[in-house]
C-alpha positions in Angstrom: 88.2 97.0 109.5 90.0 99.9 107.8 91.7 100.9 111.1 92.8 97.3 111.6 94.3 97.2 108.0 96.1 100.5 108.7 97.5 99.2 112.0 98.6 95.9 110.5 100.3 97.7 107.6 102.2 100.1 109.8 103.4 97.2 112.0 104.4 95.2 108.9 106.8 97.9 107.6 107.8 99.1 111.0 111.2 97.2 111.0 112.1 99.0 107.7 110.9 102.3 109.1 113.5 101.9 111.9 116.2 100.7 109.6 117.2 103.9 107.8 120.0 102.6 105.5 118.6 101.5 102.1 120.6 99.2 100.0 122.3 100.2 96.7 119.5 98.7 94.6 117.0 100.8 96.4 119.0 104.0 95.8 119.5 103.1 92.1 115.8 102.4 91.6 114.3 105.2 93.6 116.6 108.1 94.5 118.3 108.1 91.2 115.2 109.5 89.6 115.7 112.8 91.4 112.9 115.3 91.9 112.1 116.6 88.4 108.7 114.9 87.9 107.9 116.3 84.5 111.3 115.5 83.0 111.4 112.0 84.5 108.0 111.1 83.0 108.9 112.4 79.6 112.1 110.4 79.8 110.2 107.3 80.7 108.1 107.6 77.5 111.3 107.6 75.6 112.8 104.8 77.6 113.7 101.9 75.3 114.0 99.3 78.1 111.0 99.7 80.4 107.7 101.5 80.5 106.5 102.4 84.0 105.4 106.1 83.9 103.2 106.0 87.0 106.0 104.3 89.0 108.4 107.0 87.8 105.9 109.7 88.8 105.4 108.0 92.2 109.1 107.8 93.0 109.9 111.3 91.8 107.0 112.7 93.9 108.2 110.7 96.9 111.7 112.1 96.4 110.3 115.6 96.4 108.0 114.9 99.4 110.4 113.0 101.7 113.9 114.4 100.7 115.4 110.9 100.5 114.5 110.0 104.0 113.6 106.3 103.8 111.2 106.3 106.8 108.8 108.5 104.8 108.8 106.1 101.8 108.0 103.1 104.0 105.2 105.0 105.8 103.8 105.7 102.3 104.2 102.0 101.4 102.2 101.1 104.6 99.4 103.3 103.2 99.5 101.4 99.9 99.5 98.1 101.8 96.6 99.1 104.0 94.6 100.1 100.9 95.4 96.8 99.2 94.5 94.7 102.2 91.3 96.7 102.8 90.0 96.3 99.3 91.0 92.6 99.4 88.9 92.3 102.6 86.0 94.0 100.9 86.2 91.6 98.0 86.2 88.5 100.3 83.5 90.0 102.5 81.2 90.4 99.4 81.7 86.8 98.6 80.0 85.8 101.9 82.9 83.6 103.1 83.7 83.3 106.8 86.0 85.6 108.7 88.4 82.7 109.2 89.0 82.8 105.5 89.8 86.5 105.6 92.3 85.9 108.4 93.9 83.0 106.5 94.2 84.8 103.2 95.5 87.9 104.9 98.1 85.9 106.9 99.3 84.0 103.8 99.5 87.3 101.8 101.7 88.9 104.6 104.1 86.1 105.0 104.6 85.6 101.3 108.2 86.4 100.2 106.9 88.4 97.3 104.9 90.6 99.7 107.9 91.1 101.9 110.1 92.1 99.0 107.4 94.4 97.7 106.9 96.4 100.8 110.3 96.1 102.5 112.3 97.5 99.6 112.2 101.1 98.1 112.9 100.1 94.5 110.0 97.8 93.6 107.0 98.7 91.4 105.0 95.8 92.7 103.3 97.8 95.5 101.6 100.1 93.1 101.0 97.2 90.7 99.3 95.1 93.5 97.2 98.0 94.7 95.9 98.8 91.2 95.2 95.1 90.4 93.2 94.6 93.7 91.5 97.9 93.1 90.5 96.8 89.6 89.0 93.5 91.0 87.2 95.5 93.7 85.7 98.0 91.2 84.6 95.1 89.0 82.9 93.2 91.9 81.2 96.5 92.9 80.1 97.2 89.3 81.9 100.5 89.4 83.0 100.6 85.8 84.3 104.1 85.6 86.4 103.4 88.7 87.5 100.2 87.0 88.9 102.1 84.0 90.9 104.4 86.3 92.4 101.5 88.2 93.3 99.7 85.0 95.0 102.8 83.6 97.0 103.0 86.8 97.7 99.3 86.5 99.1 99.7 83.0 101.2 102.7 84.0 102.8 100.9 87.0 104.4 97.9 85.2 104.7 96.4 81.8 103.5 93.0 82.8 100.0 94.4 83.1 99.8 93.6 79.4 99.0 90.0 80.2 96.1 90.8 82.7 94.2 93.7 81.1 92.6 91.5 78.4 90.8 89.5 81.1 89.1 92.7 82.3 88.4 93.8 78.7 86.7 90.4 77.9 84.6 90.8 81.1 83.5 94.3 80.1 82.4 93.0 76.6 80.7 90.0 78.2 78.7 92.5 80.4 77.9 94.6 77.4 79.8 97.6 78.8 80.9 98.5 75.3 81.7 102.2 76.0 84.1 101.3 78.9 85.5 98.4 76.8 86.2 100.9 73.9 87.9 103.3 76.3 90.0 100.6 77.8 90.9 99.2 74.3 92.3 102.5 73.2 94.6 102.7 76.1 95.5 99.1 75.9 96.4 99.3 72.2 98.7 102.3 72.9 100.2 100.5 75.9 100.8 97.3 73.9 102.5 99.2 71.1 104.9 100.8 73.6 105.6 97.5 75.4 106.2 95.5 72.1 108.5 98.3 70.9 110.9 97.8 73.8 
Protein backbone atom coordinates (compact mmCIF):
# COMPACT_ATOMS: atom_id res chain seq x y z
CA UNK A 1 0.00 0.00 0.00
CA UNK A 2 2.85 2.39 0.81
CA UNK A 3 4.47 1.86 -2.59
CA UNK A 4 1.13 2.52 -4.30
CA UNK A 5 0.76 5.77 -2.34
CA UNK A 6 4.27 6.85 -3.35
CA UNK A 7 3.63 5.99 -7.01
CA UNK A 8 0.31 7.84 -7.09
CA UNK A 9 1.86 10.88 -5.40
CA UNK A 10 4.79 11.12 -7.82
CA UNK A 11 2.42 10.79 -10.78
CA UNK A 12 0.15 13.43 -9.25
CA UNK A 13 2.85 16.11 -9.08
CA UNK A 14 4.68 14.93 -12.23
CA UNK A 15 3.19 17.69 -14.45
CA UNK A 16 4.61 20.28 -12.07
CA UNK A 17 7.97 18.52 -11.87
CA UNK A 18 8.24 18.91 -15.64
CA UNK A 19 7.08 22.53 -15.58
CA UNK A 20 10.10 24.34 -14.16
CA UNK A 21 8.83 27.94 -14.20
CA UNK A 22 7.14 28.80 -10.89
CA UNK A 23 4.79 31.77 -10.78
CA UNK A 24 5.49 35.06 -9.01
CA UNK A 25 3.44 34.11 -5.94
CA UNK A 26 5.46 30.90 -5.53
CA UNK A 27 8.69 32.86 -5.63
CA UNK A 28 7.40 35.42 -3.12
CA UNK A 29 6.14 32.74 -0.73
CA UNK A 30 9.05 30.31 -0.98
CA UNK A 31 12.26 31.60 -2.49
CA UNK A 32 11.99 34.99 -0.82
CA UNK A 33 12.80 33.31 2.51
CA UNK A 34 16.36 32.63 1.39
CA UNK A 35 18.51 29.99 3.06
CA UNK A 36 19.23 31.38 6.53
CA UNK A 37 17.09 28.98 8.57
CA UNK A 38 17.83 30.35 12.06
CA UNK A 39 17.31 34.02 11.12
CA UNK A 40 14.12 33.22 9.24
CA UNK A 41 12.60 31.35 12.18
CA UNK A 42 13.53 34.12 14.63
CA UNK A 43 11.99 36.65 12.26
CA UNK A 44 8.81 34.56 12.10
CA UNK A 45 8.41 34.73 15.88
CA UNK A 46 8.56 38.52 15.55
CA UNK A 47 6.18 38.54 12.56
CA UNK A 48 3.13 40.68 13.30
CA UNK A 49 1.03 39.33 10.41
CA UNK A 50 1.40 35.53 10.44
CA UNK A 51 2.75 32.74 12.60
CA UNK A 52 4.03 29.72 10.66
CA UNK A 53 7.47 28.84 12.09
CA UNK A 54 7.57 25.25 10.80
CA UNK A 55 6.44 26.37 7.37
CA UNK A 56 9.25 28.94 7.35
CA UNK A 57 11.72 26.28 8.52
CA UNK A 58 10.54 23.87 5.81
CA UNK A 59 10.84 26.47 3.03
CA UNK A 60 14.23 27.75 4.19
CA UNK A 61 15.50 24.17 4.42
CA UNK A 62 14.18 23.34 0.93
CA UNK A 63 15.85 26.47 -0.47
CA UNK A 64 19.14 25.26 1.03
CA UNK A 65 18.62 21.70 -0.17
CA UNK A 66 17.37 22.32 -3.71
CA UNK A 67 19.03 25.66 -4.61
CA UNK A 68 15.76 27.09 -5.99
CA UNK A 69 15.22 24.25 -8.48
CA UNK A 70 11.46 23.77 -8.47
CA UNK A 71 11.62 20.07 -9.44
CA UNK A 72 13.16 19.23 -6.05
CA UNK A 73 10.41 21.04 -4.18
CA UNK A 74 7.69 19.15 -6.03
CA UNK A 75 9.42 15.82 -5.41
CA UNK A 76 9.45 16.70 -1.71
CA UNK A 77 5.75 17.60 -1.91
CA UNK A 78 5.08 14.18 -3.46
CA UNK A 79 6.66 12.66 -0.33
CA UNK A 80 4.34 14.75 1.88
CA UNK A 81 1.36 13.72 -0.25
CA UNK A 82 2.32 10.02 -0.14
CA UNK A 83 2.63 10.18 3.65
CA UNK A 84 -0.75 11.92 3.95
CA UNK A 85 -2.49 9.40 1.68
CA UNK A 86 -0.89 6.42 3.41
CA UNK A 87 -1.92 7.55 6.90
CA UNK A 88 -5.41 8.30 5.60
CA UNK A 89 -5.50 4.77 4.16
CA UNK A 90 -4.43 3.34 7.55
CA UNK A 91 -7.21 5.28 9.29
CA UNK A 92 -9.84 3.99 6.87
CA UNK A 93 -8.48 0.44 6.98
CA UNK A 94 -8.71 0.43 10.76
CA UNK A 95 -12.37 1.40 10.48
CA UNK A 96 -13.02 -1.90 8.67
CA UNK A 97 -14.68 -0.32 5.63
CA UNK A 98 -14.40 -1.85 2.16
CA UNK A 99 -11.55 -1.15 -0.25
CA UNK A 100 -14.03 0.57 -2.58
CA UNK A 101 -14.42 3.25 0.06
CA UNK A 102 -10.63 3.78 0.19
CA UNK A 103 -10.57 4.20 -3.57
CA UNK A 104 -13.51 6.63 -3.60
CA UNK A 105 -12.17 8.78 -0.77
CA UNK A 106 -8.69 8.82 -2.31
CA UNK A 107 -10.07 9.77 -5.72
CA UNK A 108 -12.20 12.60 -4.31
CA UNK A 109 -9.21 13.85 -2.30
CA UNK A 110 -6.95 13.93 -5.37
CA UNK A 111 -9.42 15.72 -7.67
CA UNK A 112 -10.33 18.33 -5.07
CA UNK A 113 -9.30 21.84 -6.21
CA UNK A 114 -7.89 22.43 -2.72
CA UNK A 115 -5.58 19.41 -3.08
CA UNK A 116 -4.44 20.51 -6.53
CA UNK A 117 -3.63 23.98 -5.21
CA UNK A 118 -1.88 22.52 -2.17
CA UNK A 119 0.52 20.23 -4.04
CA UNK A 120 0.88 22.02 -7.38
CA UNK A 121 2.10 25.34 -5.99
CA UNK A 122 5.33 26.05 -4.15
CA UNK A 123 4.00 28.72 -1.83
CA UNK A 124 1.28 26.98 0.17
CA UNK A 125 1.50 25.88 3.79
CA UNK A 126 -1.43 23.49 3.40
CA UNK A 127 0.66 20.43 2.47
CA UNK A 128 2.41 20.44 5.86
CA UNK A 129 -0.88 21.40 7.52
CA UNK A 130 -2.75 18.47 5.90
CA UNK A 131 0.02 16.00 6.74
CA UNK A 132 0.11 17.00 10.41
CA UNK A 133 -3.70 16.95 10.71
CA UNK A 134 -3.99 13.46 9.19
CA UNK A 135 -0.96 12.38 11.25
CA UNK A 136 -2.71 13.61 14.40
CA UNK A 137 -5.87 11.66 13.57
CA UNK A 138 -3.80 8.57 12.76
CA UNK A 139 -1.90 8.79 16.07
CA UNK A 140 -5.19 9.24 17.92
CA UNK A 141 -6.80 6.19 16.30
CA UNK A 142 -3.70 4.12 17.11
CA UNK A 143 -3.64 5.44 20.71
CA UNK A 144 -0.08 6.72 20.25
CA UNK A 145 -0.45 9.73 22.49
CA UNK A 146 3.19 10.88 22.52
CA UNK A 147 3.19 10.77 18.72
CA UNK A 148 -0.08 12.68 18.79
CA UNK A 149 1.56 15.51 20.74
CA UNK A 150 4.39 15.73 18.22
CA UNK A 151 1.94 15.89 15.32
CA UNK A 152 -0.16 18.54 17.04
CA UNK A 153 2.87 20.74 17.70
CA UNK A 154 3.80 20.40 14.01
CA UNK A 155 0.18 21.22 13.19
CA UNK A 156 0.27 24.41 15.25
CA UNK A 157 3.62 25.42 13.77
CA UNK A 158 2.46 25.01 10.18
CA UNK A 159 -0.49 27.40 10.07
CA UNK A 160 -2.43 29.68 12.40
CA UNK A 161 -5.83 28.17 11.59
CA UNK A 162 -4.82 25.15 13.68
CA UNK A 163 -6.09 27.23 16.60
CA UNK A 164 -9.64 26.11 15.77
CA UNK A 165 -8.87 22.37 15.56
CA UNK A 166 -6.51 21.66 18.47
CA UNK A 167 -9.23 22.03 21.16
CA UNK A 168 -11.01 18.98 19.66
CA UNK A 169 -7.92 16.85 20.30
CA UNK A 170 -7.45 18.41 23.73
CA UNK A 171 -11.03 17.55 24.69
CA UNK A 172 -10.52 13.98 23.51
CA UNK A 173 -7.35 13.59 25.60
CA UNK A 174 -9.22 14.83 28.67
CA UNK A 175 -12.13 12.49 27.89
CA UNK A 176 -9.67 9.58 27.71
CA UNK A 177 -8.10 10.69 31.02
CA UNK A 178 -4.73 11.33 29.35
CA UNK A 179 -4.15 14.26 31.67
CA UNK A 180 -0.36 14.42 31.30
CA UNK A 181 -0.58 14.68 27.51
CA UNK A 182 -3.48 17.12 27.82
CA UNK A 183 -1.38 19.33 30.11
CA UNK A 184 1.58 19.31 27.70
CA UNK A 185 -0.71 20.15 24.80
CA UNK A 186 -2.43 22.90 26.81
CA UNK A 187 0.88 24.66 27.53
CA UNK A 188 1.78 24.77 23.84
CA UNK A 189 -1.75 25.72 22.82
CA UNK A 190 -1.93 28.63 25.27
CA UNK A 191 1.37 30.03 23.97
CA UNK A 192 0.22 29.46 20.38
CA UNK A 193 -3.12 31.17 21.05
CA UNK A 194 -1.48 34.20 22.67
CA UNK A 195 0.73 34.60 19.60
CA UNK A 196 -2.17 34.18 17.15
CA UNK A 197 -4.45 36.63 18.98
CA UNK A 198 -1.65 39.19 19.16
CA UNK A 199 -1.43 39.36 15.36
